[in-house]
C-alpha positions as CSV (number, residue, x, y, z in Angstrom):
1,M,-0.2,0.2,-0.1
2,S,3.0,2.4,0.7
3,A,4.0,1.9,-3.1
4,N,0.6,3.6,-4.4
5,P,1.1,7.2,-2.9
6,Q,4.4,7.2,-4.5
7,V,3.3,5.6,-8.1
8,H,0.5,8.3,-7.7
9,N,3.0,10.9,-7.1
10,L,5.2,10.1,-10.1
11,E,2.2,9.8,-12.5
12,L,1.3,13.5,-11.4
13,R,5.2,14.4,-12.1
14,A,4.9,12.7,-15.3
15,M,1.8,14.6,-16.6
16,E,3.6,17.8,-15.3
17,Q,6.3,17.3,-17.2
18,R,4.5,16.2,-20.4
19,N,2.2,19.4,-20.1
20,E,5.3,21.6,-19.7
21,L,7.4,19.8,-22.7
22,H,4.0,20.3,-24.8
23,Q,3.6,23.8,-23.7
24,S,7.6,24.3,-24.8
25,V,7.0,22.8,-28.1
26,T,4.1,25.0,-29.0
27,E,5.9,28.2,-28.0
28,L,8.7,26.9,-30.3
29,R,6.6,26.3,-33.5
30,Q,5.0,29.6,-32.7
31,K,8.6,31.4,-32.7
32,V,9.6,29.3,-35.6
33,S,6.6,30.7,-37.7
34,D,7.2,34.2,-36.6
35,V,10.8,33.9,-37.8
36,R,9.7,32.3,-41.1
37,E,7.1,35.3,-41.6
38,K,9.7,38.0,-40.7
39,F,12.0,36.7,-43.2
40,D,9.7,35.9,-46.0
41,I,11.2,37.5,-49.0
42,K,7.9,37.6,-51.1
43,K,6.3,39.5,-48.1
44,N,9.2,41.7,-47.4
45,I,9.5,42.9,-51.2
46,E,5.7,43.6,-51.3
47,R,6.2,45.7,-48.0
48,H,9.4,47.7,-49.3
49,K,8.5,47.9,-53.2
50,L,10.6,51.3,-53.4
51,A,13.5,49.9,-51.6
52,A,13.4,46.6,-53.5
53,A,13.4,48.6,-56.8
54,L,16.2,50.9,-56.0
55,V,18.5,48.0,-54.9
56,A,17.6,46.3,-58.0
57,V,18.4,49.4,-60.2
58,A,21.8,49.9,-58.4
59,L,22.6,46.4,-59.1
60,I,22.0,46.7,-62.5
61,V,23.7,50.1,-62.8
62,L,27.2,48.7,-61.1
63,S,27.1,45.5,-63.2
64,G,26.5,47.5,-66.6
65,T,29.3,50.2,-65.2
66,L,31.7,46.6,-64.7
67,V,30.7,45.3,-68.0
68,G,31.3,48.8,-69.8
69,R,34.7,49.1,-68.3
70,S,36.3,45.6,-69.3
71,F,35.6,46.5,-72.7
72,D,37.6,50.0,-72.3
73,R,40.7,47.9,-71.7
């Protein structure tokens, strides 16, 4: 009979640990989802269209300049 309270206590601790583990996994999934949304390229380009366009133009001008200089030599 003395083993029953011990078994019951162990079962309660296991249940608490399972609940904590499930909560930790849920929090981790939410954080991963948040990071994926934050670094989603399509959404960021949509939010910052002007900046994306300016970067694209700057890269085109730079590459054109470098190609043009290579023909001068």
